[in-house]
N, C-alpha and C positions, 0 to 999 in steps of 0.2 A: 535450411537456415532457421534457427529458433527465433521466434518472435514473441514478445510480450506486448500485447496491445492494451494500452490504458485508455480509459474514458471517464468522463464525469466531472472533470475539474470545472472551475468557473469562478464567478464573483458572487459573493453572498454577504449579507449584513451580519454583524456580530449577533450571536444567538441563533443564527440559522443553521441549516443542515445541508450537507452535500454527501453524495454517494459516489465513491470511486470504484471502478471495476478494472480488472486485469485478466485478460484471456491469454492462455498459454497453450502450446501444443501438448497433446495428451501425455506423451512419454516424459516430458520435462515436468509437467504439473504433478504427475503421480509420484515422481521420485524426489520432489523438492520440498524443503521448507519454504513457504511463500511469505513474503513480507512487503511492507511499505516503509519507505524511508523518505525523508524530506530535506530540502536544502533551501534555507532562506538566504537572501542577498548578504554577502560578506561573512557567511557562517559555514561551518562544515556540515556535511551531510550527516543526519542523525536518524537513528531508528525511531520509527513510530509504533509499529506493531508487527509481530510475526505469528504465523500459525504453522505448526508442523504437520507432517503427514498423518499423525495421530490426533490432529485437531487440538493440540495443546497450544494455548495462546500466550503471548507475552506483549506487554504494553509499556511504552515510556510513561513515566510517572505523570508527565504533563498532560497526557491524553486519557489516562485511565478514568473510566467512568463516563467518558464523553464519546469515545470512539469504540467501534466494534468491528473486529476483523472476522471474516468467515470465508470458507472455501466450499466449492461444490464440485465433486468429482464427476458428476454427470455432464457438466458443461465446461469443465476445466477452467473455472473462473474463480477468482478471488475478489472479494468485495470489502471495502472499508466504508462503513457507515459512520459519518462524522456529524455529531450533534453538538449543540451549544458551542458553536465555533467562536473563536476569539481572534482578534487582529493578529496576535502572535502565532497563530496557526498558518498565517500566510507564508507560502513557500511553493517550490516545485516539488511535487510528490512523485516518487519513483517506485515502480513495482520491481520486486526482486524475486528471482527463483534460484534458490541455493541448493544445488544438488552435488556439492563437493564430496559428500560422504558416499553417495551412490554412484554418480556418473563422473565425478571429478570436474564439474563445471558450475559456473555461477553466472547468471544472466541478469541484465538490467533492462527495464523499459526505457522509453524515450523521455518520460516525464510529462506530467500534466500540472498546469498552474492552478493553484488554489489561492484566491485573494479574499480576505475577510475585511470588510470595511467597518470602521467604528461608528 
C-alpha cells in the first residue's frame, strides 16, 4: 500500500515560517510529479506548488516568492518551506504524488493543518 506521510504543520504567527515534509515510497516518488495542495474551510482544494521528476517547479501566484518546494531522491522526501506566512495561508495542506503518466496512479496524503494567526 502506498503511503504519503506528511509532517510539519502547526500554528504560527503571521510573518513566521513552517516547513512541511512528505515522505513517499521509493518507486512512487521516483516516478511522480510531487506537489502540495491546500484546502481552506468552505473553499475548493487548490494548487500550492509542484516539482517534477526533473526538478521543474511551479507555484501558485499567491505563494510565489514566499514558499519553496524541493525534493530529495536520496530520502524520497518532498519539502515545502513556507516563509512570510499570512493568515490567508491557513488551510489543510495535502501532499500529492502524480504518477498518471508513468504508472497511471495519483496519490494523496492525509493532510496536515497549517494555521496562521494574525
